[in-house]
MDTraj code that builds the backbone (N, CA, C; nanometers):
import mdtraj as md
import numpy as np

residues = "UNK UNK UNK UNK UNK UNK UNK UNK UNK UNK UNK UNK UNK UNK UNK UNK UNK UNK UNK UNK UNK UNK UNK UNK UNK UNK UNK UNK UNK UNK UNK UNK UNK UNK UNK UNK UNK UNK UNK UNK UNK UNK UNK UNK UNK UNK UNK UNK UNK UNK UNK UNK UNK UNK UNK UNK UNK UNK UNK UNK UNK UNK UNK UNK UNK UNK UNK UNK UNK UNK UNK UNK UNK UNK UNK UNK UNK UNK UNK UNK UNK UNK UNK UNK UNK UNK UNK UNK UNK UNK UNK UNK UNK UNK UNK UNK UNK UNK UNK UNK UNK UNK UNK UNK UNK UNK UNK UNK UNK UNK UNK UNK UNK UNK UNK UNK UNK UNK UNK UNK UNK UNK UNK UNK UNK UNK UNK UNK UNK UNK UNK UNK UNK UNK UNK UNK UNK UNK UNK UNK UNK UNK UNK UNK UNK UNK UNK UNK UNK UNK UNK UNK UNK UNK UNK UNK UNK UNK UNK UNK UNK UNK UNK UNK UNK UNK UNK UNK UNK UNK UNK UNK UNK UNK UNK".split()
xyz = np.array([
    [-1.0515, -0.4454, -2.5269],
    [-0.9677, -0.3869, -2.4243],
    [-0.8221, -0.4057, -2.4643],
    [-0.7440, -0.3041, -2.4435],
    [-0.6015, -0.3096, -2.4737],
    [-0.5216, -0.3022, -2.3454],
    [-0.4192, -0.3855, -2.3356],
    [-0.3236, -0.3786, -2.2262],
    [-0.1959, -0.3170, -2.2798],
    [-0.1537, -0.2064, -2.2196],
    [-0.0286, -0.1423, -2.2595],
    [0.0766, -0.1655, -2.1520],
    [0.2021, -0.1682, -2.1938],
    [0.3108, -0.1881, -2.0995],
    [0.4243, -0.0912, -2.1262],
    [0.4995, -0.0658, -2.0218],
    [0.6233, 0.0104, -2.0348],
    [0.7188, -0.0375, -1.9266],
    [0.8442, -0.0107, -1.9482],
    [0.9473, -0.0403, -1.8499],
    [1.0123, 0.0912, -1.8125],
    [1.0400, 0.1079, -1.6826],
    [1.1093, 0.2288, -1.6385],
    [1.2068, 0.1931, -1.5274],
    [1.3012, 0.2817, -1.5063],
    [1.4093, 0.2595, -1.4112],
    [1.3760, 0.3196, -1.2754],
    [1.4073, 0.2441, -1.1702],
    [1.3961, 0.2925, -1.0332],
    [1.5307, 0.2702, -0.9646],
    [1.5499, 0.3268, -0.8472],
    [1.6752, 0.3022, -0.7753],
    [1.6980, 0.1557, -0.7387],
    [1.5936, 0.0748, -0.7393],
    [1.6069, -0.0666, -0.7056],
    [1.6026, -0.1585, -0.8267],
    [1.6038, -0.1005, -0.9457],
    [1.6030, -0.1803, -1.0681],
    [1.4883, -0.1418, -1.1590],
    [1.4936, -0.1927, -1.2806],
    [1.3886, -0.1641, -1.3783],
    [1.2587, -0.2327, -1.3378],
    [1.1470, -0.1661, -1.3677],
    [1.0152, -0.2213, -1.3384],
    [0.9328, -0.2264, -1.4661],
    [0.8502, -0.3296, -1.4757],
    [0.7549, -0.3453, -1.5850],
    [0.6177, -0.3073, -1.5319],
    [0.5502, -0.2184, -1.6015],
    [0.4139, -0.1787, -1.5664],
    [0.3213, -0.2186, -1.6801],
    [0.2041, -0.2720, -1.6446],
    [0.1020, -0.3096, -1.7416],
    [-0.0302, -0.2494, -1.6947],
    [-0.0997, -0.1828, -1.7859],
    [-0.2259, -0.1186, -1.7508],
    [-0.3325, -0.1484, -1.8548],
    [-0.4544, -0.1637, -1.8043],
    [-0.5724, -0.1688, -1.8891],
    [-0.6289, -0.0268, -1.8903],
    [-0.7328, -0.0018, -1.9675],
    [-0.7954, 0.1303, -1.9605],
    [-0.8532, 0.1615, -1.8214],
    [-0.8818, 0.0571, -1.7422],
    [-0.9409, 0.0764, -1.6099],
    [-0.8382, 0.1047, -1.5010],
    [-0.7133, 0.0595, -1.5203],
    [-0.6143, 0.0816, -1.4160],
    [-0.4910, -0.0052, -1.4319],
    [-0.4016, 0.0099, -1.3360],
    [-0.2759, -0.0640, -1.3335],
    [-0.3025, -0.2090, -1.2951],
    [-0.2539, -0.3022, -1.3764],
    [-0.2738, -0.4452, -1.3532],
    [-0.1499, -0.5131, -1.2975],
    [-0.0326, -0.4604, -1.3319],
    [0.0918, -0.5256, -1.2939],
    [0.2005, -0.4208, -1.2796],
    [0.2823, -0.4343, -1.1757],
    [0.4012, -0.3529, -1.1560],
    [0.5012, -0.4397, -1.0815],
    [0.6004, -0.4873, -1.1530],
    [0.6982, -0.5791, -1.0947],
    [0.8385, -0.5462, -1.1425],
    [0.9370, -0.5915, -1.0658],
    [1.0755, -0.5727, -1.1048],
    [1.1095, -0.6676, -1.2193],
    [1.1728, -0.6153, -1.3203],
    [1.2134, -0.6943, -1.4366],
    [1.3109, -0.8025, -1.3908],
    [1.2900, -0.9227, -1.4396],
    [1.3781, -1.0339, -1.4070],
    [1.3390, -1.1085, -1.2809],
    [1.2371, -1.0630, -1.2130],
    [1.1952, -1.1279, -1.0890],
    [1.1304, -1.2616, -1.1194],
    [1.1513, -1.3560, -1.0302],
    [1.0936, -1.4896, -1.0461],
    [0.9411, -1.4786, -1.0522],
    [0.8785, -1.5478, -1.1461],
    [0.7332, -1.5511, -1.1567],
    [0.6730, -1.4411, -1.2417],
    [0.7551, -1.3496, -1.2933],
    [0.7012, -1.2382, -1.3710],
    [0.6275, -1.2867, -1.4959],
    [0.6825, -1.3817, -1.5662],
    [0.6169, -1.4316, -1.6878],
    [0.4813, -1.4941, -1.6549],
    [0.4725, -1.5673, -1.5442],
    [0.3472, -1.6281, -1.5007],
    [0.2445, -1.5194, -1.4681],
    [0.2870, -1.4150, -1.3948],
    [0.1959, -1.3059, -1.3608],
    [0.1470, -1.2342, -1.4863],
    [0.2355, -1.2119, -1.5797],
    [0.1984, -1.1466, -1.7055],
    [0.0956, -1.2309, -1.7800],
    [0.1168, -1.3612, -1.7846],
    [0.0216, -1.4512, -1.8502],
    [-0.1143, -1.4486, -1.7791],
    [-0.1146, -1.4409, -1.6457],
    [-0.2406, -1.4346, -1.5706],
    [-0.3183, -1.3069, -1.6042],
    [-0.2482, -1.1957, -1.6135],
    [-0.3145, -1.0693, -1.6476],
    [-0.3741, -1.0773, -1.7878],
    [-0.2963, -1.1278, -1.8832],
    [-0.3444, -1.1382, -2.0207],
    [-0.4656, -1.2309, -2.0291],
    [-0.4611, -1.3437, -1.9577],
    [-0.5734, -1.4379, -1.9600],
    [-0.6977, -1.3761, -1.8962],
    [-0.6795, -1.3070, -1.7847],
    [-0.7932, -1.2477, -1.7142],
    [-0.8584, -1.1361, -1.7947],
    [-0.7794, -1.0620, -1.8718],
    [-0.8334, -0.9499, -1.9489],
    [-0.8604, -0.9868, -2.0945],
    [-0.8245, -1.1095, -2.1335],
    [-0.8571, -1.1597, -2.2658],
    [-0.7858, -1.0915, -2.3800],
    [-0.6671, -1.0420, -2.3535],
    [-0.5921, -0.9748, -2.4593],
    [-0.4424, -0.9788, -2.4286],
    [-0.3636, -0.9641, -2.5313],
    [-0.2185, -0.9622, -2.5146],
    [-0.1718, -0.8226, -2.4732],
    [-0.0565, -0.8192, -2.4120],
    [0.0062, -0.6928, -2.3733],
    [0.0879, -0.6418, -2.4909],
    [0.0762, -0.5123, -2.5153],
    [0.1596, -0.4514, -2.6178],
    [0.2284, -0.3279, -2.5600],
    [0.3527, -0.3084, -2.5977],
    [0.4268, -0.1908, -2.5514],
    [0.3565, -0.0658, -2.6017],
    [0.3483, 0.0329, -2.5165],
    [0.2841, 0.1571, -2.5567],
    [0.2583, 0.2476, -2.4385],
    [0.2130, 0.3638, -2.4680],
    [0.1877, 0.4642, -2.3649],
    [0.0400, 0.4670, -2.3279],
    [0.0142, 0.5100, -2.2057],
    [-0.1231, 0.5339, -2.1605],
    [-0.1147, 0.6319, -2.0445],
    [-0.2220, 0.7037, -2.0170],
    [-0.2217, 0.7947, -1.9023],
    [-0.1946, 0.7222, -1.7701],
    [-0.2453, 0.6004, -1.7560],
    [-0.2236, 0.5248, -1.6321],
    [-0.0768, 0.4878, -1.6171],
    [-0.0123, 0.4484, -1.7258],
    [0.1306, 0.4166, -1.7184],
    [0.2129, 0.5411, -1.6876],
    [0.1771, 0.6534, -1.7468],
    [0.2486, 0.7785, -1.7194],
    [0.2322, 0.8174, -1.5723],
    [0.1120, 0.8038, -1.5204],
    [0.0878, 0.8368, -1.3795],
    [0.1642, 0.7412, -1.2883],
    [0.1669, 0.6131, -1.3233],
    [0.2407, 0.5142, -1.2439],
    [0.3876, 0.5505, -1.2372],
    [0.4466, 0.5775, -1.3512],
    [0.5887, 0.6123, -1.3562],
    [0.6165, 0.7356, -1.2710],
    [0.5334, 0.8389, -1.2835],
    [0.5533, 0.9637, -1.2080],
    [0.5374, 0.9398, -1.0578],
    [0.4343, 0.8665, -1.0175],
    [0.4114, 0.8432, -0.8751],
    [0.5199, 0.7566, -0.8130],
    [0.5673, 0.6551, -0.8844],
    [0.6752, 0.5707, -0.8325],
    [0.8040, 0.6533, -0.8195],
    [0.8320, 0.7399, -0.9154],
    [0.9498, 0.8272, -0.9057],
    [0.9392, 0.9189, -0.7834],
    [0.8201, 0.9743, -0.7601],
    [0.7989, 1.0599, -0.6428],
    [0.8164, 0.9804, -0.5132],
    [0.7705, 0.8565, -0.5115],
    [0.7856, 0.7696, -0.3952],
    [0.9341, 0.7499, -0.3644],
    [1.0110, 0.7136, -0.4650],
    [1.1534, 0.6895, -0.4429],
    [1.2280, 0.8181, -0.4066],
    [1.1768, 0.9318, -0.4482],
    [1.2386, 1.0608, -0.4134],
    [1.1951, 1.1079, -0.2741],
    [1.1078, 1.0314, -0.2080],
    [1.0626, 1.0678, -0.0751],
    [0.9542, 1.1738, -0.0729],
    [0.8914, 1.1973, -0.1869],
    [0.7882, 1.3004, -0.1966],
    [0.6461, 1.2428, -0.2050],
    [0.6312, 1.1127, -0.1917],
    [0.4977, 1.0515, -0.2017],
    [0.4884, 0.9378, -0.1017],
    [0.3789, 0.9399, -0.0237],
    [0.3539, 0.8325, 0.0719],
    [0.2338, 0.7469, 0.0330],
    [0.1467, 0.7986, -0.0515],
    [0.0316, 0.7233, -0.0992],
    [0.0230, 0.7351, -0.2507],
    [-0.0524, 0.6473, -0.3110],
    [-0.0628, 0.6444, -0.4563],
    [-0.2054, 0.6719, -0.4996],
    [-0.2212, 0.7422, -0.6097],
    [-0.3529, 0.7762, -0.6612],
    [-0.3884, 0.7069, -0.7902],
    [-0.2945, 0.6347, -0.8481],
    [-0.3201, 0.5690, -0.9753],
    [-0.4310, 0.4647, -0.9579],
    [-0.5200, 0.4577, -1.0560],
    [-0.6278, 0.3584, -1.0540],
    [-0.5691, 0.2183, -1.0659],
    [-0.6308, 0.1249, -0.9968],
    [-0.5857, -0.0146, -1.0005],
    [-0.6902, -0.1014, -1.0678],
    [-0.6432, -0.1995, -1.1443],
    [-0.7276, -0.3006, -1.2071],
    [-0.6653, -0.4347, -1.1719],
    [-0.6818, -0.4749, -1.0457],
    [-0.6135, -0.5919, -0.9920],
    [-0.6734, -0.7210, -1.0447],
    [-0.5864, -0.8188, -1.0684],
    [-0.6249, -0.9491, -1.1204],
    [-0.5956, -1.0535, -1.0137],
    [-0.7019, -1.1144, -0.9590],
    [-0.6835, -1.2165, -0.8573],
    [-0.8169, -1.2750, -0.8151],
    [-0.8095, -1.3720, -0.7250],
    [-0.9299, -1.4338, -0.6695],
    [-0.9940, -1.3380, -0.5691],
    [-1.1145, -1.3684, -0.5268],
    [-1.1829, -1.2855, -0.4267],
    [-1.1006, -1.2785, -0.2979],
    [-1.0433, -1.3909, -0.2555],
    [-0.9618, -1.3915, -0.1342],
    [-0.8365, -1.3051, -0.1534],
    [-0.7690, -1.3203, -0.2673],
    [-0.6516, -1.2385, -0.2941],
    [-0.6857, -1.0896, -0.2936],
    [-0.7964, -1.0549, -0.3576],
    [-0.8375, -0.9140, -0.3620],
    [-0.8617, -0.8602, -0.2214],
    [-0.9216, -0.9418, -0.1333],
    [-0.9437, -0.8991, 0.0050],
    [-0.8104, -0.8790, 0.0767],
    [-0.7172, -0.9716, 0.0556],
    [-0.5852, -0.9588, 0.1182],
    [-0.5132, -0.8340, 0.0671],
    [-0.5268, -0.8063, -0.0620],
    [-0.4589, -0.6892, -0.1190],
    [-0.5231, -0.5597, -0.0708],
    [-0.6541, -0.5590, -0.0498],
    [-0.7194, -0.4410, 0.0077],
    [-0.6656, -0.4148, 0.1477],
    [-0.6402, -0.5210, 0.2238],
    [-0.5809, -0.5050, 0.3569],
    [-0.4396, -0.4474, 0.3465],
    [-0.3665, -0.4869, 0.2446],
    [-0.2326, -0.4290, 0.2232],
    [-0.2431, -0.2793, 0.1981],
    [-0.3404, -0.2406, 0.1170],
    [-0.3580, -0.0991, 0.0841],
    [-0.3923, -0.0158, 0.2081],
    [-0.4436, -0.0809, 0.3123],
    [-0.4799, -0.0097, 0.4354],
    [-0.3624, 0.0097, 0.5308],
    [-0.2480, -0.0534, 0.5035],
    [-0.1310, -0.0372, 0.5911],
    [-0.0659, 0.0965, 0.5578],
    [-0.0605, 0.1871, 0.6542],
    [-0.0036, 0.3193, 0.6262],
    [0.1456, 0.3149, 0.5913],
    [0.1853, 0.4097, 0.5109],
    [0.3264, 0.4309, 0.4783],
    [0.4051, 0.4385, 0.6092],
    [0.5180, 0.3696, 0.6143],
    [0.6025, 0.3759, 0.7319],
    [0.5628, 0.2805, 0.8426],
    [0.4619, 0.1962, 0.8200],
    [0.4217, 0.0984, 0.9205],
    [0.4293, -0.0421, 0.8610],
    [0.4371, -0.1397, 0.9498],
    [0.4378, -0.2791, 0.9070],
    [0.3303, -0.3549, 0.9843],
    [0.2945, -0.4700, 0.9311],
    [0.2011, -0.5611, 0.9961],
    [0.2562, -0.7023, 0.9807],
    [0.2133, -0.7903, 1.0690],
    [0.2473, -0.9315, 1.0540],
    [0.1424, -0.9967, 0.9638],
    [0.1748, -1.1143, 0.9135],
    [0.0776, -1.1889, 0.8335],
    [-0.0449, -1.2229, 0.9193],
    [-0.0233, -1.2529, 1.0479],
    [-0.1350, -1.2836, 1.1377],
    [-0.2257, -1.1618, 1.1543],
    [-0.1669, -1.0444, 1.1694],
    [-0.2473, -0.9232, 1.1799],
    [-0.3276, -0.9002, 1.0523],
    [-0.2640, -0.9241, 0.9382],
    [-0.3340, -0.9055, 0.8121],
    [-0.4502, -1.0043, 0.8011],
    [-0.4290, -1.1285, 0.8430],
    [-0.5356, -1.2293, 0.8381],
    [-0.6527, -1.1857, 0.9266],
    [-0.6236, -1.1360, 1.0454],
    [-0.7308, -1.0882, 1.1330],
    [-0.8034, -0.9689, 1.0716],
    [-0.7294, -0.8826, 1.0035],
    [-0.7916, -0.7619, 0.9476],
    [-0.8933, -0.7930, 0.8375],
    [-0.8815, -0.9099, 0.7752],
    [-0.9805, -0.9474, 0.6725],
    [-1.0837, -1.0459, 0.7274],
    [-1.0836, -1.0626, 0.8598],
    [-1.1814, -1.1500, 0.9218],
    [-1.1520, -1.2970, 0.9067],
    [-1.0266, -1.3322, 0.8792],
    [-0.9860, -1.4713, 0.8601],
    [-0.8670, -1.5021, 0.9523],
    [-0.8864, -1.5000, 1.0840],
    [-0.7728, -1.5110, 1.1762],
    [-0.6921, -1.6399, 1.1662],
    [-0.7486, -1.7450, 1.1104],
    [-0.6746, -1.8708, 1.0970],
    [-0.6119, -1.8870, 0.9588],
    [-0.6213, -1.7844, 0.8766],
    [-0.5750, -1.7945, 0.7375],
    [-0.4395, -1.7275, 0.7150],
    [-0.3516, -1.7329, 0.8142],
    [-0.2218, -1.6648, 0.8021],
    [-0.1436, -1.7136, 0.6802],
    [-0.1387, -1.8437, 0.6608],
    [-0.0634, -1.8971, 0.5456],
    [-0.1291, -1.8602, 0.4129],
    [-0.2615, -1.8605, 0.4096],
    [-0.3323, -1.8217, 0.2870],
    [-0.3098, -1.6743, 0.2565],
    [-0.3060, -1.5919, 0.3608],
    [-0.2762, -1.4494, 0.3416],
    [-0.1346, -1.4329, 0.2878],
    [-0.0403, -1.5078, 0.3428],
    [0.0973, -1.5005, 0.2937],
    [0.1048, -1.5405, 0.1466],
    [0.0300, -1.6443, 0.1107],
    [0.0272, -1.6867, -0.0300],
    [-0.0364, -1.5794, -0.1182],
    [-0.1430, -1.5173, -0.0698],
    [-0.2077, -1.4098, -0.1463],
    [-0.1112, -1.2923, -0.1645],
    [-0.0391, -1.2591, -0.0587],
    [0.0601, -1.1517, -0.0709],
    [0.1643, -1.1875, -0.1756],
    [0.2051, -1.3132, -0.1774],
    [0.3029, -1.3580, -0.2759],
    [0.2510, -1.3511, -0.4182],
    [0.1179, -1.3534, -0.4335],
    [0.0569, -1.3455, -0.5663],
    [0.0263, -1.2018, -0.6077],
    [0.0562, -1.1054, -0.5225],
    [0.0339, -0.9641, -0.5544],
    [0.1139, -0.9271, -0.6792],
    [0.0481, -0.8700, -0.7764],
    [0.1125, -0.8348, -0.9035],
    [0.1462, -0.6869, -0.9140],
    [0.1160, -0.6080, -0.8109],
    [0.1401, -0.4635, -0.8168],
    [0.2306, -0.4253, -0.6996],
    [0.3591, -0.4466, -0.7200],
    [0.4582, -0.4184, -0.6173],
    [0.4595, -0.2700, -0.5824],
    [0.5021, -0.2401, -0.4643],
    [0.5178, -0.1053, -0.4077],
    [0.3823, -0.0385, -0.3848],
    [0.3013, -0.0240, -0.4871],
    [0.1732, 0.0463, -0.4746],
    [0.0763, -0.0333, -0.3883],
    [0.0687, -0.1634, -0.4088],
    [-0.0019, -0.2544, -0.3185],
    [0.1094, -0.3105, -0.2302],
    [0.1280, -0.2514, -0.1116],
    [0.2536, -0.2648, -0.0377],
    [0.2738, -0.3949, 0.0392],
    [0.2920, -0.5043, -0.0322],
    [0.3180, -0.6318, 0.0343],
    [0.4514, -0.6296, 0.1090],
    [0.5393, -0.5345, 0.0742],
    [0.6669, -0.5234, 0.1452],
    [0.6473, -0.4803, 0.2902],
    [0.5296, -0.4288, 0.3251],
    [0.5020, -0.3835, 0.4621],
    [0.4570, -0.4967, 0.5546],
    [0.4511, -0.6191, 0.5034],
    [0.4123, -0.7334, 0.5863],
    [0.5371, -0.8143, 0.6177],
    [0.5539, -0.8397, 0.7484],
    [0.6732, -0.9087, 0.7969],
    [0.6318, -1.0255, 0.8849],
    [0.7282, -1.1077, 0.9229],
    [0.6995, -1.2199, 1.0114],
    [0.6591, -1.1718, 1.1499],
    [0.5881, -1.2550, 1.2240],
    [0.5413, -1.2192, 1.3586],
    [0.6559, -1.1874, 1.4537],
    [0.7733, -1.2428, 1.4248],
    [0.8894, -1.2160, 1.5085],
    [0.9680, -1.0934, 1.4613],
    [0.9130, -1.0210, 1.3625],
    [0.9797, -0.9013, 1.3112],
    [1.0759, -0.9277, 1.1977],
    [1.0903, -1.0542, 1.1566],
    [1.1839, -1.0873, 1.0494],
    [1.1261, -1.0510, 0.9127],
    [1.2166, -1.0216, 0.8209],
    [1.1751, -0.9979, 0.6833],
    [1.1558, -1.1335, 0.6179],
    [1.0380, -1.1540, 0.5627],
    [1.0083, -1.2800, 0.4954],
    [0.9455, -1.2497, 0.3615],
    [0.9594, -1.3426, 0.2705],
    [0.8961, -1.3396, 0.1408],
    [0.8718, -1.2054, 0.0752],
    [0.9347, -1.1847, -0.0367],
    [0.9055, -1.0698, -0.1214],
    [0.9533, -1.1072, -0.2606],
    [0.8624, -1.1023, -0.3590],
    [0.8950, -1.1440, -0.4950],
    [1.0144, -1.0709, -0.5530],
    [1.0342, -0.9462, -0.5133],
    [1.1466, -0.8673, -0.5632],
    [1.2760, -0.8949, -0.4905],
    [1.2710, -0.9815, -0.3879],
    [1.3894, -1.0163, -0.3105],
    [1.3935, -0.9405, -0.1781],
    [1.4531, -1.0047, -0.0770],
    [1.4559, -0.9453, 0.0564],
    [1.5384, -0.8176, 0.0624],
    [1.6422, -0.8063, -0.0201],
    [1.7209, -0.6822, -0.0204],
    [1.6344, -0.5646, -0.0654],
    [1.5507, -0.5859, -0.1648],
    [1.4594, -0.4793, -0.2088],
    [1.3556, -0.4490, -0.1003],
    [1.3029, -0.5536, -0.0368],
    [1.2056, -0.5329, 0.0705],
    [1.2672, -0.4476, 0.1804],
    [1.3883, -0.4821, 0.2215],
    [1.4574, -0.4058, 0.3251],
    [1.4788, -0.2613, 0.2801],
    [1.5153, -0.2408, 0.1549],
    [1.5375, -0.1057, 0.1031],
    [1.4072, -0.0252, 0.1017],
    [1.2963, -0.0879, 0.0641],
    [1.1666, -0.0186, 0.0627],
    [1.1251, 0.0205, 0.2041],
    [1.1428, -0.0705, 0.2985],
    [1.1085, -0.0386, 0.4371],
    [1.1980, 0.0719, 0.4923],
    [1.3259, 0.0682, 0.4571],
    [1.4168, 0.1737, 0.5008],
    [1.3764, 0.3079, 0.4403],
    [1.3386, 0.3078, 0.3130],
    [1.2925, 0.4293, 0.2474],
    [1.1724, 0.4882, 0.3213],
    [1.0876, 0.4013, 0.3725],
    [0.9688, 0.4445, 0.4450],
    [0.9969, 0.4710, 0.5929],
    [1.1230, 0.4609, 0.6337],
    [1.1582, 0.4898, 0.7716],
    [1.1349, 0.3761, 0.8673],
    [1.1296, 0.2545, 0.8155],
    [1.0995, 0.1384, 0.8998],
    [1.2180, 0.0453, 0.9147],
    [1.3388, 0.0956, 0.9052],
    [1.4558, 0.0087, 0.9064],
    [1.4660, -0.0771, 1.0327],
    [1.4375, -0.0201, 1.1502],
    [1.4555, -0.0952, 1.2734],
    [1.3288, -0.1035, 1.3576],
    [1.2157, -0.0625, 1.3049],
    [1.0940, -0.0579, 1.3844],
    [0.9889, -0.1505, 1.3267],
    [0.9023, -0.2009, 1.4123],
    [0.7887, -0.2782, 1.3672],
    [0.6639, -0.2337, 1.4424],
    [0.5496, -0.2504, 1.3820],
    [0.4210, -0.2238, 1.4462],
    [0.3486, -0.3570, 1.4591],
    [0.3835, -0.4298, 1.5620],
    [0.3297, -0.5646, 1.5776],
    [0.2404, -0.5737, 1.7011],
    [0.1619, -0.4730, 1.7264],
    [0.0712, -0.4736, 1.8404],
    [-0.0298, -0.5856, 1.8242],
    [-0.0557, -0.6524, 1.9319],
    [-0.1640, -0.7514, 1.9337],
    [-0.1348, -0.8775, 1.8568],
    [-0.0104, -0.9175, 1.8498],
    [0.0229, -1.0418, 1.7778],
    [-0.0308, -1.1610, 1.8542],
])
top = md.Topology()
chain = top.add_chain()
for i, resn in enumerate(residues, 1):
    res = top.add_residue(resn, chain, resSeq=i)
    for name in ("N", "CA", "C"):
        top.add_atom(name, md.element.get_by_symbol(name[0]), res)
traj = md.Trajectory(xyz[None], top)
């Protein structure tokens, strides 16, 4: 198996994308804290080093992210090859279920995976998400509506939510 990578520019900074033949494994902002650790986790999980190069999945990722930032895409179709524990994968699937333009609290996300007392574990799983934007951890906020935790930084989180039309609104029903 080969892991290919590319870097591309977005309005919020350069992003590194890494894909296996099965799908996108990593999409993070260059220079973000923990990026080297995440890259090492992907390489260890797939048993191979990352090499710069092109792939159809990377091309699709770049195109879809550009469309997202241009306001022409609300969902993503690129295949994913996520690297994480079973619990993390469940938390990330819950992230994928949050519609564009909506937010959820960590408590709501914990309930959605059938783990209502696992709010902190869900927050940790979100923090371990290696596919920014496409697996939308930026759509999870504090129960009080505050912006909390985002590997790319809170300014980027706020910008992503604003792009999605969520600058001043929250969907915190049933907290």
